[in-house]
PDB file of N, H, CA, C and O in Angstrom:
ATOM      1  N   MET A   1     -48.750 162.517  56.766  1.00  0.00           N
ATOM      2  CA  MET A   1     -49.776 163.325  56.158  1.00  0.00           C
ATOM      3  C   MET A   1     -49.922 162.894  54.702  1.00  0.00           C
ATOM      4  O   MET A   1     -48.932 162.755  53.982  1.00  0.00           O
ATOM      5  N   SER A   2     -51.145 162.690  54.284  1.00  0.00           N
ATOM      6  H   SER A   2     -51.949 162.803  54.868  1.00  0.00           H
ATOM      7  CA  SER A   2     -51.426 162.306  52.902  1.00  0.00           C
ATOM      8  C   SER A   2     -52.181 163.413  52.192  1.00  0.00           C
ATOM      9  O   SER A   2     -52.972 164.134  52.800  1.00  0.00           O
ATOM     10  N   ILE A   3     -51.931 163.536  50.923  1.00  0.00           N
ATOM     11  H   ILE A   3     -51.288 162.951  50.429  1.00  0.00           H
ATOM     12  CA  ILE A   3     -52.669 164.475  50.085  1.00  0.00           C
ATOM     13  C   ILE A   3     -53.369 163.641  49.025  1.00  0.00           C
ATOM     14  O   ILE A   3     -52.724 162.965  48.222  1.00  0.00           O
ATOM     15  N   LEU A   4     -54.691 163.695  49.032  1.00  0.00           N
ATOM     16  H   LEU A   4     -55.215 164.244  49.684  1.00  0.00           H
ATOM     17  CA  LEU A   4     -55.468 162.894  48.090  1.00  0.00           C
ATOM     18  C   LEU A   4     -55.979 163.778  46.965  1.00  0.00           C
ATOM     19  O   LEU A   4     -56.705 164.744  47.200  1.00  0.00           O
ATOM     20  N   ILE A   5     -55.598 163.443  45.753  1.00  0.00           N
ATOM     21  H   ILE A   5     -55.008 162.658  45.562  1.00  0.00           H
ATOM     22  CA  ILE A   5     -56.055 164.198  44.590  1.00  0.00           C
ATOM     23  C   ILE A   5     -56.492 163.220  43.507  1.00  0.00           C
ATOM     24  O   ILE A   5     -56.091 162.057  43.502  1.00  0.00           O
ATOM     25  N   ASP A   6     -57.309 163.705  42.604  1.00  0.00           N
ATOM     26  H   ASP A   6     -57.635 164.650  42.608  1.00  0.00           H
ATOM     27  CA  ASP A   6     -57.677 162.936  41.423  1.00  0.00           C
ATOM     28  C   ASP A   6     -57.851 163.905  40.262  1.00  0.00           C
ATOM     29  O   ASP A   6     -57.509 165.082  40.377  1.00  0.00           O
ATOM     30  N   GLU A   7     -58.381 163.418  39.147  1.00  0.00           N
ATOM     31  H   GLU A   7     -58.660 162.462  39.054  1.00  0.00           H
ATOM     32  CA  GLU A   7     -58.485 164.271  37.963  1.00  0.00           C
ATOM     33  C   GLU A   7     -59.467 165.421  38.105  1.00  0.00           C
ATOM     34  O   GLU A   7     -59.468 166.326  37.271  1.00  0.00           O
ATOM     35  N   SER A   8     -60.306 165.414  39.141  1.00  0.00           N
ATOM     36  H   SER A   8     -60.306 164.679  39.819  1.00  0.00           H
ATOM     37  CA  SER A   8     -61.258 166.519  39.334  1.00  0.00           C
ATOM     38  C   SER A   8     -60.772 167.541  40.369  1.00  0.00           C
ATOM     39  O   SER A   8     -61.483 168.502  40.664  1.00  0.00           O
ATOM     40  N   THR A   9     -59.583 167.346  40.917  1.00  0.00           N
ATOM     41  H   THR A   9     -59.005 166.565  40.678  1.00  0.00           H
ATOM     42  CA  THR A   9     -59.041 168.262  41.916  1.00  0.00           C
ATOM     43  C   THR A   9     -58.704 169.605  41.278  1.00  0.00           C
ATOM     44  O   THR A   9     -58.052 169.662  40.235  1.00  0.00           O
ATOM     45  N   ARG A  10     -59.153 170.680  41.914  1.00  0.00           N
ATOM     46  H   ARG A  10     -59.682 170.633  42.762  1.00  0.00           H
ATOM     47  CA  ARG A  10     -58.845 172.027  41.433  1.00  0.00           C
ATOM     48  C   ARG A  10     -57.710 172.593  42.279  1.00  0.00           C
ATOM     49  O   ARG A  10     -57.607 172.288  43.467  1.00  0.00           O
ATOM     50  N   ILE A  11     -56.859 173.417  41.668  1.00  0.00           N
ATOM     51  H   ILE A  11     -56.944 173.665  40.703  1.00  0.00           H
ATOM     52  CA  ILE A  11     -55.632 173.865  42.320  1.00  0.00           C
ATOM     53  C   ILE A  11     -55.580 175.381  42.395  1.00  0.00           C
ATOM     54  O   ILE A  11     -55.858 176.072  41.415  1.00  0.00           O
ATOM     55  N   LEU A  12     -55.223 175.892  43.564  1.00  0.00           N
ATOM     56  H   LEU A  12     -54.997 175.331  44.361  1.00  0.00           H
ATOM     57  CA  LEU A  12     -54.949 177.310  43.774  1.00  0.00           C
ATOM     58  C   LEU A  12     -53.447 177.432  43.992  1.00  0.00           C
ATOM     59  O   LEU A  12     -52.883 176.721  44.824  1.00  0.00           O
ATOM     60  N   VAL A  13     -52.792 178.327  43.254  1.00  0.00           N
ATOM     61  H   VAL A  13     -53.250 178.904  42.578  1.00  0.00           H
ATOM     62  CA  VAL A  13     -51.343 178.491  43.354  1.00  0.00           C
ATOM     63  C   VAL A  13     -51.048 179.745  44.162  1.00  0.00           C
ATOM     64  O   VAL A  13     -51.447 180.848  43.787  1.00  0.00           O
ATOM     65  N   LEU A  14     -50.347 179.563  45.271  1.00  0.00           N
ATOM     66  H   LEU A  14     -50.023 178.667  45.575  1.00  0.00           H
ATOM     67  CA  LEU A  14     -49.971 180.676  46.140  1.00  0.00           C
ATOM     68  C   LEU A  14     -48.657 181.263  45.642  1.00  0.00           C
ATOM     69  O   LEU A  14     -47.695 180.529  45.413  1.00  0.00           O
ATOM     70  N   GLY A  15     -48.610 182.582  45.472  1.00  0.00           N
ATOM     71  H   GLY A  15     -49.391 183.178  45.658  1.00  0.00           H
ATOM     72  CA  GLY A  15     -47.396 183.245  44.995  1.00  0.00           C
ATOM     73  C   GLY A  15     -47.157 183.021  43.515  1.00  0.00           C
ATOM     74  O   GLY A  15     -46.019 182.821  43.089  1.00  0.00           O
ATOM     75  N   ILE A  16     -48.222 183.053  42.732  1.00  0.00           N
ATOM     76  H   ILE A  16     -49.146 183.215  43.078  1.00  0.00           H
ATOM     77  CA  ILE A  16     -48.152 182.661  41.317  1.00  0.00           C
ATOM     78  C   ILE A  16     -47.208 183.539  40.492  1.00  0.00           C
ATOM     79  O   ILE A  16     -46.777 183.114  39.420  1.00  0.00           O
ATOM     80  N   THR A  17     -46.878 184.727  40.944  1.00  0.00           N
ATOM     81  H   THR A  17     -47.229 185.073  41.814  1.00  0.00           H
ATOM     82  CA  THR A  17     -45.973 185.577  40.170  1.00  0.00           C
ATOM     83  C   THR A  17     -44.505 185.232  40.406  1.00  0.00           C
ATOM     84  O   THR A  17     -43.634 185.745  39.704  1.00  0.00           O
ATOM     85  N   GLY A  18     -44.224 184.382  41.369  1.00  0.00           N
ATOM     86  H   GLY A  18     -44.932 183.966  41.939  1.00  0.00           H
ATOM     87  CA  GLY A  18     -42.846 183.968  41.621  1.00  0.00           C
ATOM     88  C   GLY A  18     -42.353 182.989  40.568  1.00  0.00           C
ATOM     89  O   GLY A  18     -43.150 182.321  39.910  1.00  0.00           O
ATOM     90  N   ARG A  19     -41.043 182.907  40.413  1.00  0.00           N
ATOM     91  H   ARG A  19     -40.395 183.450  40.948  1.00  0.00           H
ATOM     92  CA  ARG A  19     -40.432 182.069  39.381  1.00  0.00           C
ATOM     93  C   ARG A  19     -40.800 180.593  39.538  1.00  0.00           C
ATOM     94  O   ARG A  19     -41.164 179.942  38.558  1.00  0.00           O
ATOM     95  N   GLU A  20     -40.712 180.063  40.746  1.00  0.00           N
ATOM     96  H   GLU A  20     -40.417 180.592  41.542  1.00  0.00           H
ATOM     97  CA  GLU A  20     -41.036 178.654  40.958  1.00  0.00           C
ATOM     98  C   GLU A  20     -42.509 178.371  40.746  1.00  0.00           C
ATOM     99  O   GLU A  20     -42.869 177.325  40.206  1.00  0.00           O
ATOM    100  N   ALA A  21     -43.366 179.290  41.165  1.00  0.00           N
ATOM    101  H   ALA A  21     -43.074 180.139  41.604  1.00  0.00           H
ATOM    102  CA  ALA A  21     -44.811 179.094  41.000  1.00  0.00           C
ATOM    103  C   ALA A  21     -45.204 179.113  39.528  1.00  0.00           C
ATOM    104  O   ALA A  21     -46.084 178.359  39.112  1.00  0.00           O
ATOM    105  N   VAL A  22     -44.565 179.960  38.746  1.00  0.00           N
ATOM    106  H   VAL A  22     -43.850 180.572  39.084  1.00  0.00           H
ATOM    107  CA  VAL A  22     -44.851 179.998  37.308  1.00  0.00           C
ATOM    108  C   VAL A  22     -44.472 178.660  36.680  1.00  0.00           C
ATOM    109  O   VAL A  22     -45.227 178.112  35.877  1.00  0.00           O
ATOM    110  N   SER A  23     -43.312 178.140  37.044  1.00  0.00           N
ATOM    111  H   SER A  23     -42.699 178.586  37.697  1.00  0.00           H
ATOM    112  CA  SER A  23     -42.866 176.850  36.525  1.00  0.00           C
ATOM    113  C   SER A  23     -43.811 175.733  36.965  1.00  0.00           C
ATOM    114  O   SER A  23     -44.183 174.880  36.159  1.00  0.00           O
ATOM    115  N   PHE A  24     -44.200 175.737  38.243  1.00  0.00           N
ATOM    116  H   PHE A  24     -43.897 176.429  38.898  1.00  0.00           H
ATOM    117  CA  PHE A  24     -45.133 174.739  38.771  1.00  0.00           C
ATOM    118  C   PHE A  24     -46.462 174.799  38.025  1.00  0.00           C
ATOM    119  O   PHE A  24     -47.029 173.766  37.667  1.00  0.00           O
ATOM    120  N   THR A  25     -46.957 176.020  37.791  1.00  0.00           N
ATOM    121  H   THR A  25     -46.497 176.859  38.081  1.00  0.00           H
ATOM    122  CA  THR A  25     -48.244 176.199  37.122  1.00  0.00           C
ATOM    123  C   THR A  25     -48.189 175.679  35.690  1.00  0.00           C
ATOM    124  O   THR A  25     -49.118 175.012  35.235  1.00  0.00           O
ATOM    125  N   ARG A  26     -47.110 175.978  34.983  1.00  0.00           N
ATOM    126  H   ARG A  26     -46.355 176.519  35.353  1.00  0.00           H
ATOM    127  CA  ARG A  26     -46.957 175.472  33.608  1.00  0.00           C
ATOM    128  C   ARG A  26     -46.933 173.945  33.583  1.00  0.00           C
ATOM    129  O   ARG A  26     -47.599 173.319  32.759  1.00  0.00           O
ATOM    130  N   ASP A  27     -46.160 173.354  34.492  1.00  0.00           N
ATOM    131  H   ASP A  27     -45.619 173.863  35.162  1.00  0.00           H
ATOM    132  CA  ASP A  27     -46.086 171.894  34.560  1.00  0.00           C
ATOM    133  C   ASP A  27     -47.447 171.289  34.885  1.00  0.00           C
ATOM    134  O   ASP A  27     -47.843 170.280  34.301  1.00  0.00           O
ATOM    135  N   THR A  28     -48.154 171.911  35.817  1.00  0.00           N
ATOM    136  H   THR A  28     -47.832 172.730  36.291  1.00  0.00           H
ATOM    137  CA  THR A  28     -49.475 171.416  36.213  1.00  0.00           C
ATOM    138  C   THR A  28     -50.439 171.448  35.037  1.00  0.00           C
ATOM    139  O   THR A  28     -51.171 170.485  34.807  1.00  0.00           O
ATOM    140  N   LEU A  29     -50.444 172.541  34.296  1.00  0.00           N
ATOM    141  H   LEU A  29     -49.849 173.322  34.483  1.00  0.00           H
ATOM    142  CA  LEU A  29     -51.323 172.652  33.128  1.00  0.00           C
ATOM    143  C   LEU A  29     -50.926 171.649  32.043  1.00  0.00           C
ATOM    144  O   LEU A  29     -51.792 171.080  31.379  1.00  0.00           O
ATOM    145  N   ASP A  30     -49.616 171.432  31.862  1.00  0.00           N
ATOM    146  H   ASP A  30     -48.913 171.894  32.401  1.00  0.00           H
ATOM    147  CA  ASP A  30     -49.145 170.459  30.872  1.00  0.00           C
ATOM    148  C   ASP A  30     -49.619 169.044  31.199  1.00  0.00           C
ATOM    149  O   ASP A  30     -49.890 168.250  30.298  1.00  0.00           O
ATOM    150  N   TYR A  31     -49.716 168.731  32.498  1.00  0.00           N
ATOM    151  H   TYR A  31     -49.496 169.376  33.231  1.00  0.00           H
ATOM    152  CA  TYR A  31     -50.171 167.411  32.922  1.00  0.00           C
ATOM    153  C   TYR A  31     -51.688 167.316  33.029  1.00  0.00           C
ATOM    154  O   TYR A  31     -52.218 166.281  33.432  1.00  0.00           O
ATOM    155  N   GLY A  32     -52.390 168.390  32.672  1.00  0.00           N
ATOM    156  H   GLY A  32     -51.960 169.231  32.344  1.00  0.00           H
ATOM    157  CA  GLY A  32     -53.851 168.353  32.677  1.00  0.00           C
ATOM    158  C   GLY A  32     -54.494 168.795  33.973  1.00  0.00           C
ATOM    159  O   GLY A  32     -55.689 168.574  34.169  1.00  0.00           O
ATOM    160  N   GLY A  33     -53.732 169.416  34.867  1.00  0.00           N
ATOM    161  H   GLY A  33     -52.761 169.596  34.707  1.00  0.00           H
ATOM    162  CA  GLY A  33     -54.290 169.905  36.126  1.00  0.00           C
ATOM    163  C   GLY A  33     -55.202 171.099  35.910  1.00  0.00           C
ATOM    164  O   GLY A  33     -55.085 171.810  34.911  1.00  0.00           O
ATOM    165  N   GLN A  34     -56.105 171.315  36.846  1.00  0.00           N
ATOM    166  H   GLN A  34     -56.200 170.738  37.657  1.00  0.00           H
ATOM    167  CA  GLN A  34     -57.056 172.422  36.761  1.00  0.00           C
ATOM    168  C   GLN A  34     -56.636 173.534  37.719  1.00  0.00           C
ATOM    169  O   GLN A  34     -57.004 173.518  38.894  1.00  0.00           O
ATOM    170  N   VAL A  35     -55.876 174.489  37.224  1.00  0.00           N
ATOM    171  H   VAL A  35     -55.577 174.502  36.270  1.00  0.00           H
ATOM    172  CA  VAL A  35     -55.508 175.648  38.034  1.00  0.00           C
ATOM    173  C   VAL A  35     -56.665 176.632  37.936  1.00  0.00           C
ATOM    174  O   VAL A  35     -56.977 177.132  36.855  1.00  0.00           O
ATOM    175  N   VAL A  36     -57.306 176.909  39.082  1.00  0.00           N
ATOM    176  H   VAL A  36     -57.053 176.503  39.961  1.00  0.00           H
ATOM    177  CA  VAL A  36     -58.491 177.766  39.077  1.00  0.00           C
ATOM    178  C   VAL A  36     -58.222 179.154  39.630  1.00  0.00           C
ATOM    179  O   VAL A  36     -59.029 180.062  39.433  1.00  0.00           O
ATOM    180  N   ALA A  37     -57.097 179.334  40.323  1.00  0.00           N
ATOM    181  H   ALA A  37     -56.442 178.596  40.483  1.00  0.00           H
ATOM    182  CA  ALA A  37     -56.808 180.646  40.899  1.00  0.00           C
ATOM    183  C   ALA A  37     -55.322 180.759  41.203  1.00  0.00           C
ATOM    184  O   ALA A  37     -54.632 179.763  41.418  1.00  0.00           O
ATOM    185  N   GLY A  38     -54.855 181.989  41.216  1.00  0.00           N
ATOM    186  H   GLY A  38     -55.416 182.798  41.042  1.00  0.00           H
ATOM    187  CA  GLY A  38     -53.498 182.295  41.629  1.00  0.00           C
ATOM    188  C   GLY A  38     -53.537 183.507  42.531  1.00  0.00           C
ATOM    189  O   GLY A  38     -54.192 184.503  42.226  1.00  0.00           O
ATOM    190  N   VAL A  39     -52.838 183.416  43.634  1.00  0.00           N
ATOM    191  H   VAL A  39     -52.306 182.607  43.882  1.00  0.00           H
ATOM    192  CA  VAL A  39     -52.839 184.504  44.615  1.00  0.00           C
ATOM    193  C   VAL A  39     -51.431 185.030  44.757  1.00  0.00           C
ATOM    194  O   VAL A  39     -51.193 185.955  45.533  1.00  0.00           O
TER     195      VAL A  39
END
């Protein structure tokens, strides 16, 4: 299975209030990712 992303890919974070999701979201934003929603 491949996941294809580029600089225009938008990201939804599932479980954003969890400890790992918060860390993932911070890292993603630091690398320039576009987090558009958290559930």
